[in-house]
C-alpha positions in Angstrom: 30.7 -52.2 97.9 33.3 -49.6 97.5 34.4 -51.2 94.2 30.8 -51.1 93.0 30.2 -47.5 94.0 33.6 -46.5 92.2 32.6 -48.5 89.0 29.3 -46.7 89.0 30.9 -43.3 89.3 33.5 -44.1 86.6 30.7 -45.3 84.3 28.7 -42.1 85.0 31.7 -39.8 84.2 32.2 -41.8 80.9 28.7 -41.7 79.9 28.5 -37.9 80.8 31.6 -37.2 78.6 30.3 -39.3 75.9 27.1 -37.5 75.9 28.9 -34.1 76.0 31.0 -35.2 73.0 28.1 -36.4 71.2 26.3 -33.1 71.7 29.3 -31.3 70.7 29.6 -33.3 67.5 26.0 -32.6 66.8 26.5 -28.9 67.3 29.6 -29.0 64.9 27.5 -30.8 62.4 24.7 -28.4 62.5 27.3 -25.4 62.4 28.9 -26.9 59.4 25.5 -27.4 57.7 24.6 -23.8 58.5 28.0 -22.6 57.2 27.5 -24.6 54.0 24.1 -23.3 53.5 25.3 -19.7 54.0 28.2 -20.2 51.5 25.6 -21.8 49.0 23.3 -18.8 49.5 26.2 -16.4 48.9 27.3 -18.1 45.9 23.7 -18.1 44.5 23.3 -14.3 45.2 26.6 -13.6 43.5 25.4 -15.8 40.5 22.1 -13.7 40.5 24.1 -10.5 40.5 26.3 -11.7 37.7 23.4 -12.9 35.7 21.6 -9.6 36.2 24.6 -7.6 35.1 24.9 -9.8 32.0 21.2 -9.5 31.3 21.4 -5.7 31.6 24.4 -5.7 29.3 22.5 -7.9 26.7 19.5 -5.7 26.9 21.6 -2.6 26.2 23.4 -4.4 23.3 20.0 -5.5 22.0 18.7 -1.9 22.2 21.7 -0.6 20.2 21.3 -3.4 17.6 17.6 -2.7 17.3 18.3 1.0 16.9 20.9 0.3 14.3 18.6 -2.1 12.6 15.7 0.4 12.6 18.1 3.0 11.1 19.4 0.7 8.4 16.0 -0.6 7.7 14.7 3.0 7.2 17.6 3.8 5.0 17.0 0.7 2.9 13.2 1.3 2.7 13.6 4.9 1.7 16.8 4.8 0.1 18.0 7.9 2.0 21.0 8.4 4.3 19.7 9.7 7.6 23.2 9.6 9.3 24.3 13.0 10.9 27.0 14.9 9.3 30.5 13.9 10.6 32.1 17.5 11.0 35.6 16.0 11.2 35.3 14.3 7.8 36.4 16.0 4.6 36.8 14.3 1.3 39.4 15.8 -1.0 39.4 19.1 1.0 35.6 19.7 0.6 33.2 20.6 3.5 31.7 18.0 5.7 28.1 18.2 4.3 29.4 18.0 0.7 31.5 15.0 1.8 28.5 13.2 3.4 27.8 10.9 0.3 31.3 9.3 0.8 30.2 7.9 4.2 26.7 7.2 3.2 25.4 3.7 4.3 22.7 3.7 1.6 23.0 4.5 -2.0 21.1 7.8 -2.0 22.5 10.6 0.4 20.8 14.0 1.1 22.5 16.7 2.8 23.0 20.6 2.4 23.5 23.9 4.0 21.7 27.3 4.2 22.3 30.7 5.4 20.4 34.1 5.7 21.6 37.5 7.1 20.4 41.0 8.2 22.7 43.9 7.5 22.5 47.5 8.7 24.5 49.7 6.3 25.7 53.2 7.0 23.9 55.7 4.8 21.9 52.9 3.1 18.8 50.8 3.5 18.9 47.8 5.9 18.5 44.4 4.0 17.3 41.0 5.0 18.4 38.1 2.6 17.4 34.5 2.4 21.0 34.2 1.1 21.4 30.7 0.1 19.7 27.3 0.6 21.8 24.3 -1.0 20.7 20.8 -1.1 23.5 18.1 -1.7 22.2 15.1 -3.5 24.6 12.1 -3.8 24.5 8.6 -5.1 26.8 5.8 -4.7 26.7 3.3 -7.6 29.3 1.2 -6.0 32.4 1.5 -3.8 34.4 3.2 -6.5 31.9 5.5 -8.3 30.1 8.3 -6.7 27.8 10.9 -8.0 27.7 14.3 -6.1 25.4 17.3 -7.0 25.1 20.6 -5.4 22.0 22.7 -6.3 22.0 26.3 -5.1 19.1 28.5 -4.5 20.1 32.2 -3.9 18.4 35.2 -2.7 15.1 33.4 -2.0 15.1 31.5 -5.4 14.6 32.4 -9.0 11.1 33.9 -9.0 12.2 37.5 -9.0 14.7 40.1 -8.2 18.2 38.9 -8.0 17.3 35.2 -7.0 18.7 32.3 -9.0 18.8 28.6 -9.1 21.9 27.0 -10.5 23.8 23.7 -10.4 27.0 24.6 -8.5 28.6 21.1 -9.0 27.6 17.9 -10.6 30.3 15.3 -11.2 31.1 11.7 -11.2 34.0 10.5 -8.8 36.0 7.6 -9.9 37.8 6.6 -6.7 40.7 4.3 -7.6 43.6 4.5 -5.2 44.8 6.7 -2.4 47.3 8.1 -4.9 44.9 8.7 -7.9 41.3 9.5 -8.3 39.3 11.6 -10.8 36.3 13.8 -10.8 34.6 14.4 -14.1 31.8 16.7 -14.9 31.0 20.2 -13.5 33.5 20.6 -10.7 34.6 23.0 -8.1 37.9 24.6 -8.9 40.5 23.6 -6.4 41.8 27.0 -5.5 41.9 29.1 -2.3 40.5 28.3 1.1 36.8 29.1 0.6 36.1 27.6 -2.8 36.0 23.9 -1.7 34.8 24.8 1.8 32.2 27.2 1.4 29.8 26.0 3.9 28.6 28.7 6.5 30.0 26.8 9.4 33.4 26.8 8.1 34.1 30.6 7.9 33.4 33.0 10.6 32.4 36.2 8.9 28.7 36.9 7.7 30.1 37.5 4.0 33.0 35.4 2.5 36.2 37.5 2.3 36.4 40.0 -0.6 39.6 38.4 -1.6 37.9 35.1 -2.4 34.8 36.8 -3.9 36.4 39.2 -6.4 39.8 37.8 -7.1 39.8 33.9 -7.0 36.6 34.0 -7.3 34.4 31.9 -5.0 32.2 30.1 -5.6 34.1 29.0 -8.8 32.7 26.1 -10.7 33.6 24.9 -14.1 33.2 22.0 -16.6 36.3 19.7 -16.8 38.3 16.8 -15.1 40.3 16.9 -11.8 42.7 14.3 -10.7 43.5 14.1 -7.0 45.1 12.0 -4.3 48.0 11.7 -1.7 51.6 11.7 -2.6 52.6 8.6 -0.7 53.2 9.1 3.0 54.8 12.5 2.5 51.9 14.6 3.9 51.4 16.2 0.5 48.0 16.0 -1.4 47.4 17.3 -4.8 44.8 18.4 -7.4 45.4 18.7 -11.1 43.2 18.9 -14.1 41.8 20.6 -17.3 38.7 23.0 -16.9 36.9 25.4 -18.9 38.9 28.6 -19.2 37.8 31.9 -17.6 36.5 34.6 -20.1 37.8 38.1 -19.2 36.1 39.6 -22.2 33.0 40.3 -20.2 30.5 43.1 -19.4 32.7 44.1 -16.4 36.0 44.6 -18.3 38.1 47.3 -16.6 36.4 47.2 -13.2 36.6 45.1 -10.0 34.0 42.5 -11.2 35.9 41.5 -14.3 37.6 38.5 -12.7 34.4 37.4 -11.0 32.4 37.7 -14.1 34.8 35.7 -16.0 33.5 32.4 -14.4 31.9 30.1 -16.8 29.0 28.5 -14.7 26.8 25.8 -15.7 24.3 27.3 -18.0 23.9 26.4 -21.8 25.3 30.0 -22.6 28.6 28.9 -21.2 31.1 28.7 -24.1 33.7 26.1 -24.0 36.2 26.9 -26.9 39.2 27.1 -24.7 40.6 25.2 -21.7 43.0 26.0 -18.9 45.1 24.0 -16.5 44.5 24.1 -12.7 46.6 22.6 -10.0 46.9 22.6 -6.2 49.4 21.2 -3.7 48.9 21.1 0.0 51.1 19.9 2.9 49.0 18.5 5.9 51.7 16.5 7.5 52.1 18.6 10.8 49.2 18.5 13.5 46.8 21.4 12.9 48.8 22.7 10.0 48.0 23.1 6.4 50.0 25.1 3.8 49.7 25.1 0.2 49.5 26.8 -3.2 47.1 26.8 -6.1 47.7 27.8 -9.9 45.5 28.5 -12.8 46.9 29.0 -16.3 45.0 29.3 -19.6 43.4 31.4 -22.3 42.1 34.8 -21.4 38.9 34.4 -23.3 36.6 31.8 -24.8 37.7 32.7 -28.4 36.4 36.1 -28.9 40.0 37.4 -28.7 43.0 35.2 -29.4 46.5 35.5 -28.3 45.6 36.4 -24.6 46.6 34.2 -21.6 45.9 34.4 -17.9 47.8 33.3 -14.8 46.2 33.2 -11.4 47.7 31.8 -8.3 47.3 31.8 -4.6 49.3 30.7 -1.4 47.4 29.8 1.7 47.7 28.5 5.2 45.7 27.4 8.1 46.7 26.4 11.6 44.4 25.1 14.5 45.3 24.3 18.0 42.7 23.8 20.7 40.4 26.9 20.6 42.8 28.9 18.4 42.5 29.1 14.6 44.4 31.4 12.1 44.3 31.5 8.3 45.9 33.6 5.6 45.7 33.8 1.8 47.5 36.0 -0.8 46.4 35.8 -4.5 47.3 37.6 -7.7 46.2 37.5 -11.4 48.1 38.7 -14.6 46.4 38.9 -18.0 48.9 38.9 -20.8 48.0 41.0 -23.9 45.0 42.5 -21.9 45.1 45.4 -24.6 43.6 42.9 -27.0 40.6 42.3 -24.6 40.3 46.2 -24.2 40.1 46.7 -27.9 37.7 44.0 -28.6 35.6 43.5 -25.6 31.7 43.8 -25.7 28.9 43.3 -23.5 27.2 39.9 -23.2 24.5 40.8 -25.9 27.4 41.1 -28.3 26.2 44.4 -29.7 26.9 47.2 -27.3 30.5 48.5 -27.1 32.1 48.2 -23.7 34.5 50.5 -22.0 37.5 49.9 -24.0 39.6 48.7 -21.1 40.8 45.6 -19.3 42.5 44.7 -16.2 46.1 43.9 -16.5 47.0 43.1 -12.9 45.1 42.3 -9.8 46.0 41.2 -6.3 44.8 40.8 -2.7 45.1 39.1 0.7 43.4 38.4 3.9 44.3 37.4 7.4 41.8 35.8 9.9 42.4 34.9 13.5 39.8 33.5 16.0 39.7 32.1 19.5 37.0 29.9 21.2 36.5 31.4 24.7 34.3 28.4 25.8 37.3 26.3 25.1 38.7 27.6 28.5 35.9 25.8 30.3 35.6 22.7 28.3 32.0 23.6 27.1 30.0 21.5 24.8 29.2 24.8 23.0 31.6 27.0 20.9 31.9 30.8 21.2 34.6 31.9 18.9 35.7 35.6 18.6 37.6 36.8 15.6 39.3 39.6 13.7 39.8 39.7 10.0 41.8 42.0 7.7 40.8 41.8 4.0 42.7 43.8 1.3 41.8 43.8 -2.4 43.2 45.6 -5.5 41.2 44.0 -8.3 42.2 46.9 -10.7 45.9 47.3 -9.8 46.8 47.9 -13.5 44.1 48.7 -16.1 45.0 49.1 -19.8 43.4 50.4 -23.0 43.4 49.2 -26.5 46.9 50.6 -27.2 48.4 49.0 -24.0 48.6 52.3 -22.4 47.9 52.4 -18.7 44.8 54.4 -18.0 45.4 54.2 -14.3 43.5 52.3 -11.7 39.9 52.2 -10.5 40.5 53.6 -7.2 37.0 52.8 -6.0 37.9 49.1 -6.3 40.8 49.1 -4.1 39.6 48.6 -0.4 40.6 47.3 3.0 38.0 45.9 5.3 38.6 45.2 9.0 35.9 42.8 10.5 35.6 41.8 14.0 32.7 39.6 15.4 31.6 36.5 17.4 30.1 33.2 16.3 27.9 31.0 18.5 27.6 27.3 17.9 24.6 25.7 20.0 25.2 22.7 17.9 28.2 21.7 15.7 26.2 22.0 12.6 24.4 25.3 13.5 26.0 28.7 13.8 24.7 32.2 14.7 27.0 35.1 13.6 27.4 38.7 14.3 30.1 41.0 13.0 31.0 44.6 12.2 32.8 45.4 9.1 34.6 48.6 8.5 35.6 49.2 4.7 38.1 51.9 3.7 38.2 52.8 0.0 41.4 54.2 -1.6 39.1 56.6 -3.3 37.3 57.6 -0.2 35.7 61.0 -0.2 35.4 61.1 -4.0 33.9 58.3 -5.9 33.4 56.1 -3.1 32.7 56.6 0.7 33.9 54.5 3.4 31.3 52.3 4.9 30.4 50.4 8.0 28.2 47.4 8.1 26.7 45.6 11.0 25.5 42.1 10.1 23.6 39.3 11.8 23.3 35.9 10.3 22.3 32.2 10.8 23.8 29.1 9.1 23.6 25.4 9.2 24.7 22.2 7.6 22.9 18.9 7.4 
């Protein structure tokens, strides 16, 4: 009996243990199944997140592609280049708007600039002038041949007053290699700092410096051919060519506008009997620095007087570092045998005798320094303040028909100190304000010193 009871107890214990083990195994199996399910759900969730990220990336890429396709389609349908101006790009030293065609995605490119100003002059009437509106029209025949044209409307156009409409440049550019390219047609003369870069966002005064207005003289455009390129990896660039010579035998002979009025222009009345050499060499190898020189040498007239030659040169430099910019330029002109011009000069109608005088020597210089005060706070806008000193002596030496010095036009010699501020709400738009104080050598006699407050707006596109 005891053996029986003991056997039953042992069997019960074994059965209980087996049942407990079975329940434990079942629980373990359920736990493993639950863990596997959670792992699967987590992996699935991660997959969904990855897919969502990929989908979002694809949507953005498709959006960018569609925008690009829409822009390109519009360009192809209309033939126009709707790209914005790349203000960091310059082709052969020109302004960014004038260089726009060289980056065009479509054959036809439209760009331009404009400026207008208000001036309050001491002891004179205040004036408001729609100074310039200039469209650029360019066309790419292929990767190597580009047409570039600048049409300038000045002082409100050509319907009255002093307004005019002219072709400022119109040339074909044959781009061959980095070392050698050539522009043929009506070209900008590659001298000075302003002549190639005369867009209003590229200089901070309301008016261009007198040195580059009366002595170089900007904007100076002429018929001819100019070769240009880079000299290896040296950091030097060059321009060299033959252009229509200046004609110093003009209706301003003997006064400060004689050099400025010597420009040929683009009209049919522009005589091309004599040519001149023009060259330029710049070094741009150091960060922010550009230094260079330009030279013009050729006949002093377009054939009305023989035996005269003119030499004009300038040395120039610019430097930029963060919000700081500085530039300086000196130029001089020498007319050999200017007495021949003095003895034979005449007004443009060819009938009325002129003054019987001619400039023999002229010179001038300017220095400009600016700092963008918003650069201190890394603003998206720019607010450069500046000061400029601009000295001109366009009649440093004047001679008569007997080569006798007849003195200088003291009213022509002047020094102008200008200070002001620019505001760039956009890199292609500028609002300017400056105060220019001009002192004349002959102040108090034939010419009075004058202060001018000017406001202006300018833009490129």
